[in-house]
C-alpha positions as a Markdown table, in Angstrom:
| # | Residue | x | y | z |
|---|---|---|---|---|
| 1 | Met | 50.7 | -21.5 | 5.5 |
| 2 | Glu | 46.6 | -22.1 | 5.6 |
| 3 | Asn | 44.7 | -19.8 | 3.7 |
| 4 | Thr | 42.4 | -17.4 | 5.8 |
| 5 | Glu | 40.7 | -16.4 | 2.5 |
| 6 | Arg | 37.0 | -16.3 | 3.4 |
| 7 | Val | 35.3 | -15.7 | -0.2 |
| 8 | Leu | 31.6 | -15.2 | -0.4 |
| 9 | Leu | 29.5 | -15.8 | -3.8 |
| 10 | Val | 26.2 | -13.7 | -4.6 |
| 11 | Gly | 23.8 | -16.3 | -6.8 |
| 12 | Gly | 22.5 | -19.2 | -7.4 |
| 13 | Gly | 22.6 | -20.1 | -11.1 |
| 14 | Gly | 24.7 | -22.1 | -13.4 |
| 15 | Arg | 27.2 | -19.0 | -13.8 |
| 16 | Glu | 27.4 | -19.1 | -10.5 |
| 17 | His | 27.8 | -22.6 | -9.7 |
| 18 | Ala | 30.9 | -22.6 | -12.3 |
| 19 | Ile | 32.6 | -19.7 | -10.3 |
| 20 | Ala | 32.0 | -21.6 | -7.2 |
| 21 | Arg | 34.1 | -24.8 | -8.6 |
| 22 | Ala | 36.7 | -22.0 | -9.4 |
| 23 | Val | 37.1 | -20.7 | -6.0 |
| 24 | Ala | 36.7 | -24.3 | -4.4 |
| 25 | Ala | 40.0 | -25.2 | -6.7 |
| 26 | Ser | 41.9 | -23.6 | -4.1 |
| 27 | Asp | 42.4 | -23.8 | -0.6 |
| 28 | Ala | 40.0 | -20.7 | 0.2 |
| 29 | Thr | 36.8 | -21.3 | 2.6 |
| 30 | Leu | 33.7 | -21.0 | 0.2 |
| 31 | Phe | 30.4 | -19.2 | 1.5 |
| 32 | Ala | 27.1 | -18.7 | -0.7 |
| 33 | Cys | 23.9 | -16.5 | -0.3 |
| 34 | Ala | 21.2 | -16.6 | -2.8 |
| 35 | Ser | 17.3 | -16.6 | -3.3 |
| 36 | Asn | 17.7 | -20.5 | -4.1 |
| 37 | Arg | 19.5 | -23.3 | -2.9 |
| 38 | Asn | 21.6 | -24.5 | -5.7 |
| 39 | Pro | 22.7 | -28.1 | -4.8 |
| 40 | Gly | 26.0 | -27.9 | -7.0 |
| 41 | Ile | 27.1 | -24.6 | -5.0 |
| 42 | Glu | 25.9 | -26.2 | -1.5 |
| 43 | Ser | 27.8 | -29.6 | -2.1 |
| 44 | Leu | 31.2 | -26.7 | -2.6 |
| 45 | Ala | 30.5 | -24.5 | 0.0 |
| 46 | Ala | 31.0 | -24.5 | 3.4 |
| 47 | Glu | 27.7 | -22.7 | 4.3 |
| 48 | Leu | 24.8 | -21.4 | 2.0 |
| 49 | Glu | 22.6 | -19.0 | 2.7 |
| 50 | Thr | 19.1 | -18.5 | 1.6 |
| 51 | Leu | 18.2 | -14.7 | 0.9 |
| 52 | Asp | 17.1 | -11.8 | -1.2 |
| 53 | Glu | 20.7 | -11.6 | -3.3 |
| 54 | Thr | 19.0 | -7.8 | -4.3 |
| 55 | Asp | 19.0 | -6.8 | -0.5 |
| 56 | Pro | 22.2 | -4.9 | 0.2 |
| 57 | Glu | 21.7 | -4.9 | 3.9 |
| 58 | Ala | 21.1 | -8.7 | 3.8 |
| 59 | Val | 23.9 | -9.6 | 2.0 |
| 60 | Val | 26.2 | -7.3 | 4.2 |
| 61 | Ala | 24.7 | -8.9 | 7.2 |
| 62 | Tyr | 25.7 | -12.5 | 5.7 |
| 63 | Ala | 29.1 | -11.3 | 4.5 |
| 64 | Glu | 29.9 | -10.1 | 8.2 |
| 65 | Ser | 28.8 | -13.1 | 9.6 |
| 66 | Val | 31.0 | -15.3 | 8.3 |
| 67 | Asp | 33.5 | -12.9 | 8.4 |
| 68 | Ala | 34.0 | -12.8 | 4.6 |
| 69 | Thr | 37.3 | -11.5 | 3.2 |
| 70 | Leu | 36.1 | -11.1 | -0.5 |
| 71 | Ala | 32.9 | -11.5 | -2.4 |
| 72 | Val | 32.1 | -12.3 | -5.9 |
| 73 | Val | 28.5 | -11.2 | -7.2 |
| 74 | Gly | 27.4 | -13.3 | -10.2 |
| 75 | Pro | 24.2 | -11.9 | -11.4 |
| 76 | Glu | 23.2 | -8.4 | -13.2 |
| 77 | Thr | 20.3 | -7.8 | -10.6 |
| 78 | Pro | 22.3 | -7.5 | -7.4 |
| 79 | Leu | 24.5 | -5.2 | -9.2 |
| 80 | Ala | 21.9 | -2.6 | -10.1 |
| 81 | Ala | 20.7 | -2.7 | -6.5 |
| 82 | Gly | 24.2 | -1.6 | -5.1 |
| 83 | Val | 25.0 | -5.2 | -3.3 |
| 84 | Ala | 28.8 | -3.9 | -4.8 |
| 85 | Asn | 28.6 | -1.1 | -2.9 |
| 86 | Ala | 27.6 | -2.2 | 0.0 |
| 87 | Leu | 29.7 | -4.8 | 0.3 |
| 88 | Asp | 32.8 | -2.7 | -0.2 |
| 89 | Asp | 31.3 | 0.3 | 2.3 |
| 90 | Ala | 31.6 | -2.8 | 4.8 |
| 91 | Gly | 35.3 | -3.6 | 4.0 |
| 92 | Val | 34.2 | -6.8 | 2.2 |
| 93 | Tyr | 35.9 | -6.2 | -1.4 |
| 94 | Ala | 33.9 | -7.4 | -4.3 |
| 95 | Phe | 35.2 | -8.3 | -7.3 |
| 96 | Ala | 32.2 | -6.9 | -8.7 |
| 97 | Pro | 31.7 | -3.2 | -10.5 |
| 98 | Arg | 29.6 | -1.0 | -8.2 |
| 99 | Gln | 26.4 | 0.4 | -9.1 |
| 100 | Ala | 27.5 | 3.5 | -11.3 |
| 101 | Glu | 29.8 | 1.3 | -13.6 |
| 102 | Ala | 27.3 | -1.5 | -13.3 |
| 103 | Arg | 25.3 | 0.8 | -15.8 |
| 104 | Ile | 27.6 | -0.3 | -18.5 |
| 105 | Glu | 25.0 | -3.2 | -18.9 |
| 106 | Thr | 22.0 | -2.2 | -16.6 |
| 107 | Asp | 20.7 | 0.9 | -18.3 |
| 108 | Lys | 21.5 | 0.7 | -22.3 |
| 109 | Ser | 20.6 | 4.0 | -22.8 |
| 110 | Phe | 23.3 | 4.9 | -20.8 |
| 111 | Gln | 25.8 | 2.3 | -22.4 |
| 112 | Arg | 25.1 | 3.7 | -26.2 |
| 113 | Thr | 25.3 | 7.0 | -25.3 |
| 114 | Phe | 28.5 | 6.3 | -23.0 |
| 115 | Leu | 30.3 | 4.8 | -26.0 |
| 116 | Asp | 29.0 | 7.8 | -28.0 |
| 117 | Glu | 30.2 | 10.4 | -25.9 |
| 118 | His | 33.8 | 8.5 | -25.4 |
| 119 | Asp | 34.1 | 7.9 | -29.1 |
| 120 | Ile | 34.2 | 4.0 | -28.6 |
| 121 | Ala | 34.6 | 1.7 | -31.8 |
| 122 | Gly | 31.9 | -0.3 | -33.0 |
| 123 | Asn | 28.8 | 1.6 | -31.5 |
| 124 | Pro | 26.2 | 1.1 | -34.1 |
| 125 | Asp | 23.6 | 3.8 | -34.9 |
| 126 | Tyr | 21.4 | 3.8 | -32.2 |
| 127 | Ala | 18.1 | 6.1 | -30.8 |
| 128 | Val | 16.8 | 6.8 | -27.4 |
| 129 | Phe | 12.9 | 7.3 | -26.8 |
| 130 | Glu | 10.7 | 7.4 | -23.5 |
| 131 | Ser | 7.3 | 7.8 | -25.8 |
| 132 | Thr | 6.3 | 4.6 | -27.1 |
| 133 | Glu | 4.5 | 6.2 | -30.5 |
| 134 | Glu | 7.5 | 8.2 | -31.0 |
| 135 | Ala | 9.7 | 4.9 | -31.4 |
| 136 | Cys | 7.1 | 3.3 | -33.6 |
| 137 | Asp | 7.4 | 6.5 | -35.7 |
| 138 | Tyr | 11.3 | 5.9 | -35.9 |
| 139 | Ile | 10.6 | 2.2 | -36.5 |
| 140 | Asp | 8.2 | 3.0 | -39.5 |
| 141 | Gly | 10.8 | 5.4 | -41.1 |
| 142 | Tyr | 14.1 | 4.0 | -40.7 |
| 143 | Asp | 15.8 | 2.7 | -43.9 |
| 144 | Gly | 16.8 | -1.2 | -42.4 |
| 145 | Asp | 16.0 | -3.1 | -39.9 |
| 146 | Leu | 16.2 | -2.4 | -36.3 |
| 147 | Ala | 17.2 | -4.2 | -33.1 |
| 148 | Val | 14.5 | -3.3 | -30.7 |
| 149 | Lys | 15.3 | -3.0 | -26.9 |
| 150 | Pro | 13.8 | -1.9 | -23.5 |
| 151 | Ala | 16.7 | 0.2 | -21.6 |
| 152 | Gly | 16.5 | -1.5 | -18.4 |
| 153 | Leu | 17.1 | -5.5 | -17.8 |
| 154 | Thr | 15.4 | -8.1 | -19.1 |
| 155 | Gly | 17.6 | -11.2 | -18.7 |
| 156 | Gly | 18.4 | -11.9 | -22.1 |
| 157 | Lys | 14.6 | -12.2 | -23.5 |
| 158 | Gly | 13.6 | -8.6 | -23.7 |
| 159 | Val | 15.2 | -7.9 | -27.6 |
| 160 | Arg | 12.9 | -8.2 | -30.6 |
| 161 | Val | 14.9 | -7.8 | -34.3 |
| 162 | Thr | 13.1 | -6.7 | -37.2 |
| 163 | Gly | 14.0 | -8.5 | -40.5 |
| 164 | Asp | 14.8 | -11.6 | -38.8 |
| 165 | Gln | 12.4 | -12.4 | -35.5 |
| 166 | Val | 9.1 | -10.0 | -36.0 |
| 167 | Thr | 8.5 | -7.7 | -38.5 |
| 168 | Lys | 8.4 | -4.0 | -38.0 |
| 169 | Pro | 4.4 | -4.1 | -37.4 |
| 170 | Glu | 5.1 | -6.8 | -35.0 |
| 171 | Ala | 8.1 | -4.7 | -33.3 |
| 172 | Lys | 5.7 | -2.1 | -32.7 |
| 173 | Gln | 3.2 | -4.2 | -31.4 |
| 174 | Tyr | 5.5 | -5.5 | -28.9 |
| 175 | Leu | 6.6 | -2.1 | -27.7 |
| 176 | Arg | 2.6 | -1.0 | -27.3 |
| 177 | Asp | 2.2 | -4.2 | -25.3 |
| 178 | Ser | 4.9 | -4.1 | -23.3 |
| 179 | Asp | 4.5 | -0.6 | -22.2 |
| 180 | Tyr | 8.5 | 0.2 | -21.4 |
| 181 | Asp | 9.3 | 3.3 | -19.9 |
| 182 | Arg | 12.5 | 3.7 | -22.0 |
| 183 | Ile | 13.1 | 2.1 | -25.6 |
| 184 | Val | 16.5 | 1.8 | -27.6 |
| 185 | Leu | 16.4 | 1.1 | -31.2 |
| 186 | Glu | 19.8 | 0.3 | -33.0 |
| 187 | Glu | 20.4 | -0.8 | -36.3 |
| 188 | Arg | 20.5 | -4.4 | -36.9 |
| 189 | Leu | 24.2 | -5.9 | -37.2 |
| 190 | Val | 24.6 | -8.7 | -39.6 |
| 191 | Gly | 27.1 | -11.2 | -39.1 |
| 192 | Glu | 28.8 | -14.0 | -36.3 |
| 193 | Glu | 27.9 | -13.1 | -32.5 |
| 194 | Phe | 30.8 | -13.7 | -30.2 |
| 195 | Thr | 31.6 | -12.6 | -26.3 |
| 196 | Val | 35.3 | -11.9 | -25.0 |
| 197 | Gln | 35.0 | -11.9 | -20.8 |
| 198 | Ala | 37.6 | -9.6 | -19.2 |
| 199 | Phe | 38.6 | -9.7 | -15.7 |
| 200 | Val | 39.4 | -5.9 | -14.6 |
| 201 | Ala | 40.7 | -4.0 | -11.6 |
| 202 | Asn | 43.5 | -1.5 | -10.8 |
| 203 | Gly | 43.4 | -0.4 | -14.7 |
| 204 | Asp | 44.4 | -4.0 | -15.7 |
| 205 | Val | 42.8 | -6.0 | -18.5 |
| 206 | Arg | 42.8 | -9.4 | -18.6 |
| 207 | Leu | 41.3 | -11.1 | -21.9 |
| 208 | Thr | 39.6 | -14.8 | -21.8 |
| 209 | Pro | 38.9 | -17.0 | -25.1 |
| 210 | Ala | 35.8 | -15.8 | -27.2 |
| 211 | Val | 32.8 | -17.5 | -26.8 |
| 212 | Gln | 29.8 | -17.9 | -29.0 |
| 213 | Asp | 26.4 | -18.6 | -27.3 |
| 214 | His | 23.5 | -19.4 | -28.8 |
| 215 | Lys | 20.3 | -17.2 | -27.4 |
| 216 | Arg | 17.8 | -18.9 | -29.9 |
| 217 | Ala | 15.6 | -21.7 | -28.1 |
| 218 | Tyr | 15.4 | -24.1 | -30.8 |
| 219 | Glu | 18.0 | -26.0 | -33.4 |
| 220 | Gly | 18.6 | -24.3 | -36.7 |
| 221 | Asp | 18.8 | -20.8 | -34.6 |
| 222 | Glu | 15.1 | -20.9 | -35.1 |
| 223 | Gly | 12.1 | -19.7 | -31.8 |
| 224 | Pro | 12.2 | -16.7 | -29.6 |
| 225 | Asn | 15.4 | -15.8 | -27.8 |
| 226 | Thr | 16.1 | -17.1 | -24.3 |
| 227 | Gly | 19.0 | -16.4 | -21.6 |
| 228 | Gly | 21.0 | -18.9 | -23.6 |
| 229 | Met | 20.8 | -22.3 | -24.9 |
| 230 | Gly | 24.7 | -23.1 | -25.1 |
| 231 | Ser | 27.7 | -22.0 | -26.1 |
| 232 | Tyr | 31.3 | -22.9 | -27.3 |
| 233 | Thr | 34.7 | -22.2 | -27.5 |
| 234 | Ala | 38.0 | -23.5 | -29.4 |
| 235 | Pro | 41.1 | -24.7 | -28.2 |
| 236 | Thr | 42.5 | -21.2 | -29.0 |
| 237 | Arg | 41.6 | -17.7 | -27.9 |
| 238 | Thr | 39.7 | -17.1 | -31.3 |
| 239 | Leu | 36.7 | -19.1 | -32.7 |
| 240 | Pro | 36.8 | -20.8 | -36.1 |
| 241 | Phe | 34.8 | -18.2 | -38.0 |
| 242 | Met | 37.2 | -15.3 | -36.5 |
| 243 | Asn | 40.9 | -14.4 | -37.2 |
| 244 | Gly | 43.5 | -12.8 | -34.6 |
| 245 | Ser | 42.8 | -9.3 | -35.5 |
| 246 | Asp | 39.2 | -9.8 | -35.1 |
| 247 | Tyr | 39.9 | -10.7 | -31.3 |
| 248 | Glu | 42.4 | -8.1 | -31.0 |
| 249 | Ala | 40.2 | -5.5 | -32.4 |
| 250 | Ala | 37.6 | -6.6 | -29.8 |
| 251 | Gly | 40.3 | -6.3 | -27.2 |
| 252 | Asp | 40.8 | -2.9 | -27.8 |
| 253 | Ile | 37.2 | -1.8 | -27.4 |
| 254 | Ile | 37.4 | -3.6 | -24.3 |
| 255 | Glu | 40.3 | -2.0 | -23.1 |
| 256 | Ser | 38.8 | 1.5 | -24.3 |
| 257 | Val | 35.8 | 1.1 | -22.2 |
| 258 | Val | 38.0 | 0.3 | -19.1 |
| 259 | Asp | 39.9 | 3.1 | -19.7 |
| 260 | Ala | 36.5 | 5.0 | -19.9 |
| 261 | Leu | 35.7 | 3.7 | -16.8 |
| 262 | Pro | 39.2 | 3.8 | -14.6 |
| 263 | Glu | 37.2 | 2.6 | -11.4 |
| 264 | Tyr | 35.4 | -0.6 | -13.0 |
| 265 | Lys | 36.3 | -4.1 | -11.2 |
| 266 | Gly | 35.0 | -7.6 | -11.7 |
| 267 | Val | 34.3 | -9.1 | -15.0 |
| 268 | Leu | 33.5 | -7.0 | -18.2 |
| 269 | Tyr | 31.4 | -9.1 | -20.9 |
| 270 | Gly | 31.6 | -7.4 | -24.3 |
| 271 | Gln | 28.9 | -9.5 | -26.8 |
| 272 | Phe | 29.9 | -8.3 | -30.4 |
| 273 | Met | 28.8 | -9.0 | -33.8 |
| 274 | Leu | 31.8 | -9.8 | -36.2 |
| 275 | Thr | 30.8 | -7.9 | -39.5 |
| 276 | Asp | 32.4 | -7.5 | -42.9 |
| 277 | Glu | 33.8 | -4.4 | -41.3 |
| 278 | Gly | 35.5 | -6.0 | -38.3 |
| 279 | Pro | 33.6 | -6.2 | -34.4 |
| 280 | Lys | 30.4 | -4.2 | -33.6 |
| 281 | Ile | 29.1 | -3.7 | -30.1 |
| 282 | Val | 26.0 | -5.6 | -29.3 |
| 283 | Glu | 26.2 | -4.8 | -25.8 |
| 284 | Phe | 28.2 | -4.8 | -22.4 |
| 285 | Asn | 27.4 | -7.0 | -19.7 |
| 286 | Ala | 29.0 | -6.0 | -15.9 |
| 287 | Arg | 29.3 | -9.8 | -14.9 |
| 288 | Phe | 30.3 | -13.3 | -16.4 |
| 289 | Gly | 27.9 | -14.6 | -18.9 |
| 290 | Asp | 25.6 | -17.9 | -18.6 |
| 291 | Pro | 26.3 | -19.9 | -20.3 |
| 292 | Glu | 29.9 | -18.2 | -21.0 |
| 293 | Ala | 31.2 | -18.5 | -17.4 |
| 294 | Met | 30.9 | -22.5 | -17.6 |
| 295 | Asn | 32.9 | -22.3 | -21.0 |
| 296 | Thr | 35.9 | -20.0 | -19.6 |
| 297 | Leu | 36.5 | -21.1 | -15.9 |
| 298 | Pro | 36.7 | -24.9 | -16.5 |
| 299 | Val | 39.5 | -24.4 | -18.6 |
| 300 | Leu | 41.1 | -21.2 | -16.9 |
| 301 | Glu | 45.0 | -22.6 | -15.4 |
| 302 | Thr | 45.9 | -19.4 | -13.7 |
| 303 | Ser | 44.3 | -19.5 | -9.9 |
| 304 | Phe | 40.9 | -17.4 | -9.9 |
| 305 | Leu | 41.6 | -16.8 | -6.2 |
| 306 | Asp | 44.8 | -15.2 | -7.1 |
| 307 | Val | 42.8 | -12.7 | -9.3 |
| 308 | Leu | 40.6 | -12.0 | -6.9 |
| 309 | Thr | 43.2 | -11.2 | -4.2 |
| 310 | Ala | 45.6 | -9.1 | -6.6 |
| 311 | Ala | 42.9 | -7.5 | -7.6 |
| 312 | Arg | 41.8 | -6.2 | -3.9 |
| 313 | Asp | 45.4 | -5.9 | -3.0 |
| 314 | Gly | 45.6 | -3.3 | -5.7 |
| 315 | Asp | 48.4 | -5.2 | -7.1 |
| 316 | Thr | 49.0 | -6.0 | -11.0 |
| 317 | Leu | 46.5 | -9.1 | -12.1 |
| 318 | Pro | 48.4 | -12.0 | -13.0 |
| 319 | Glu | 48.8 | -13.0 | -17.0 |
| 320 | Leu | 45.7 | -15.8 | -17.9 |
| 321 | Gln | 47.0 | -18.8 | -18.6 |
| 322 | Phe | 44.4 | -21.3 | -20.3 |
| 323 | Gly | 44.0 | -25.3 | -21.1 |
| 324 | Glu | 44.5 | -25.5 | -24.9 |
| 325 | Arg | 41.2 | -27.2 | -25.3 |
| 326 | Ala | 37.7 | -26.7 | -26.6 |
| 327 | Thr | 34.8 | -26.6 | -24.5 |
| 328 | Val | 30.9 | -27.0 | -25.4 |
| 329 | Cys | 28.3 | -26.2 | -23.0 |
| 330 | Lys | 24.6 | -27.3 | -23.7 |
| 331 | Tyr | 21.6 | -26.3 | -21.4 |
| 332 | Ala | 19.0 | -28.5 | -20.4 |
| 333 | Val | 15.3 | -26.4 | -20.1 |
| 334 | Pro | 12.2 | -27.5 | -19.0 |
| 335 | Ala | 9.8 | -28.5 | -21.8 |
| 336 | Gly | 8.0 | -25.0 | -23.1 |
| 337 | Tyr | 10.8 | -23.2 | -22.4 |
| 338 | Pro | 10.8 | -19.9 | -22.7 |
| 339 | Thr | 7.8 | -19.0 | -23.6 |
| 340 | Asp | 5.5 | -21.5 | -21.5 |
| 341 | Pro | 8.0 | -23.7 | -19.6 |
| 342 | Glu | 6.4 | -26.5 | -17.3 |
| 343 | Ala | 8.0 | -27.1 | -14.1 |
| 344 | Gly | 8.3 | -30.4 | -12.1 |
| 345 | Ala | 10.4 | -32.9 | -13.8 |
| 346 | Leu | 12.7 | -35.0 | -11.9 |
| 347 | Val | 16.3 | -34.1 | -12.8 |
| 348 | Thr | 18.2 | -38.0 | -13.2 |
| 349 | Ile | 21.3 | -36.6 | -13.9 |
| 350 | Asp | 24.5 | -35.9 | -11.2 |
| 351 | Ala | 28.0 | -35.2 | -11.1 |
| 352 | Asp | 28.9 | -39.3 | -11.7 |
| 353 | Ser | 26.5 | -39.9 | -14.0 |
| 354 | Ala | 27.3 | -37.0 | -16.5 |
| 355 | Gly | 30.7 | -38.7 | -17.1 |
| 356 | Asp | 33.4 | -37.2 | -18.8 |
| 357 | Ala | 30.9 | -33.9 | -18.5 |
| 358 | Leu | 31.0 | -31.4 | -15.9 |
| 359 | Leu | 27.1 | -30.8 | -14.5 |
| 360 | Phe | 26.1 | -26.9 | -13.6 |
| 361 | Tyr | 22.8 | -27.0 | -11.7 |
| 362 | Ala | 21.2 | -23.7 | -12.5 |
| 363 | Ser | 17.8 | -22.9 | -11.8 |
| 364 | Val | 16.3 | -26.3 | -9.8 |
| 365 | Asp | 14.3 | -26.7 | -6.9 |
| 366 | Ala | 16.0 | -29.3 | -4.4 |
| 367 | Arg | 13.5 | -31.6 | -2.3 |
| 368 | Glu | 14.1 | -34.1 | -0.1 |
| 369 | Asp | 13.1 | -36.4 | -2.7 |
| 370 | Gly | 15.3 | -35.1 | -5.6 |
| 371 | Ile | 16.0 | -32.2 | -7.7 |
| 372 | Tyr | 13.3 | -30.9 | -9.8 |
| 373 | Thr | 13.2 | -28.3 | -12.4 |
| 374 | Thr | 11.5 | -24.9 | -12.2 |
| 375 | Thr | 10.1 | -23.1 | -15.2 |
| 376 | Ser | 13.9 | -21.4 | -16.2 |
| 377 | Arg | 17.0 | -23.4 | -17.5 |
| 378 | Ser | 17.6 | -26.2 | -15.1 |
| 379 | Phe | 21.1 | -27.7 | -15.6 |
| 380 | Ala | 24.2 | -27.6 | -18.3 |
| 381 | Val | 26.8 | -29.9 | -19.0 |
| 382 | Val | 29.9 | -29.0 | -20.7 |
| 383 | Gly | 32.1 | -31.4 | -22.6 |
| 384 | Thr | 35.9 | -30.6 | -22.9 |
| 385 | Gly | 38.2 | -31.8 | -25.8 |
| 386 | Glu | 41.1 | -31.4 | -28.3 |
| 387 | Thr | 39.0 | -30.2 | -30.6 |
| 388 | Ile | 34.8 | -28.3 | -30.5 |
| 389 | Ala | 34.0 | -31.8 | -32.3 |
| 390 | Asp | 35.3 | -33.7 | -29.4 |
| 391 | Ala | 33.9 | -31.6 | -26.8 |
| 392 | Glu | 30.6 | -31.7 | -28.0 |
| 393 | Ala | 30.8 | -35.3 | -27.8 |
| 394 | Val | 31.4 | -35.5 | -24.5 |
| 395 | Ala | 28.4 | -33.0 | -23.7 |
| 396 | Glu | 26.1 | -34.9 | -25.9 |
| 397 | Arg | 26.5 | -38.2 | -24.4 |
| 398 | Ala | 25.7 | -36.1 | -21.0 |
| 399 | Leu | 22.8 | -35.3 | -22.4 |
| 400 | Gln | 21.7 | -38.6 | -23.6 |
| 401 | Arg | 22.3 | -40.0 | -20.2 |
| 402 | Ala | 20.0 | -37.0 | -18.4 |
| 403 | Gly | 17.3 | -38.4 | -20.6 |
| 404 | Asp | 14.2 | -36.1 | -22.0 |
| 405 | Asp | 11.5 | -36.6 | -19.5 |
| 406 | Gly | 10.2 | -33.1 | -19.2 |
| 407 | Leu | 13.2 | -31.8 | -20.8 |
| 408 | Arg | 14.8 | -30.4 | -24.0 |
| 409 | Ala | 18.2 | -28.7 | -25.3 |
| 410 | Arg | 19.7 | -28.0 | -28.6 |
| 411 | His | 21.5 | -30.7 | -29.5 |
| 412 | Asp | 22.9 | -28.8 | -32.5 |
| 413 | Ile | 25.3 | -26.5 | -30.5 |
| 414 | Gly | 29.0 | -27.1 | -31.4 |
| 415 | Thr | 28.4 | -30.1 | -34.0 |
| 416 | Pro | 30.7 | -29.7 | -36.8 |
| 417 | Asp | 27.2 | -28.5 | -39.4 |
| 418 | Leu | 26.5 | -25.9 | -37.1 |
| 419 | Val | 30.1 | -24.6 | -36.7 |
| 420 | Gln | 31.1 | -24.9 | -40.5 |
| 421 | Arg | 27.6 | -22.6 | -41.3 |
| 422 | Arg | 29.5 | -20.0 | -39.0 |
| 423 | Ile | 32.5 | -20.1 | -41.1 |
| 424 | Asp | 30.8 | -20.4 | -44.8 |
| 425 | His | 28.6 | -17.4 | -43.2 |
| 426 | Met | 31.8 | -15.1 | -42.1 |
| 427 | Ala | 33.6 | -16.4 | -45.4 |
| 428 | Glu | 30.4 | -15.1 | -47.8 |
| 429 | Leu | 30.1 | -11.5 | -45.7 |
| 430 | Arg | 34.0 | -10.9 | -46.2 |
| 431 | Glu | 33.9 | -11.6 | -49.9 |
């Protein structure tokens, strides 16, 4: 029997390319809309419409024009704009949280207060300020280092950490120069970061393998924060520096958040710091991570479409099966990214020349004579293998084929040396 599901994907980045690939693996018909034309998504979709993905009316109009039966919203900005609400209200089930539930990501002051009010484990010390000068006074008086964050969305680039990235005087100057409406100050957590993403609907929570992202721009974890330079997973659900109880504790935290947000649906992304006391909450996001989706979805053996239809139909979500394969994702970014990126470099890699790696396009400009970089992350290559080292070698070979003319990458992600440093760091903290 022919599948009649018509799935609309909202968004046009690397994360959405991975979602498109997961939907296309089923026999559903895929449609997409985004503010850019991602050539990878366009090759998989029956149709791609260019529109403002934060405009609920425009997204609903397109969904209705293609008779969409389901929708997946990829980025956070449409969630903040209420796109999931508009789709739901129009009768197109969106596998994404509505605006109120998405505040768990879109408003960091709400996030911390919510976690506090519901006694969610792992919430660090924090304070919220509307006055920049009062925040600066708090920084001066705080006995220890702090994570300094604007309350709203910043694409992963708004955080400054004293004692690591900046001094306290530099953090105060950053706030004065930025003039944010609200500021969240949190105790600096020391350990190893990891992410666990979950599929959530109808009160069910289905966890995916832990991922470690690399935010810093340069090798050796140097430089400014970015949207994410790459990430890796192990063949198991844990990472080499974790144990099973660490993963279980993170899962318990995610489930307690869902218990406190019973209407939540979509993907809930928990970012944690594994400390000597166990997992602490860095933040929650209301969607797949980018790049973490590109690690998770390629090894998902359960039909992603089955997850979507069960969520919509009020059924129990299927248990998730993942291939016992490690993954390593490495992003290629324009020269100068993130502080002074240079656009316009020709992207010479394609799905065929990537070899055994998967290629996911992100922010690129598809022209008649080729694909060119913009000022944001350009594309990612994902290697899989029996070990992290095997997967890293596959991803690295693909990067070498892509060349480095106008592009750069963090070649150390997933390497044995870097992974071992994570293991040694946690062993030292646990002593």
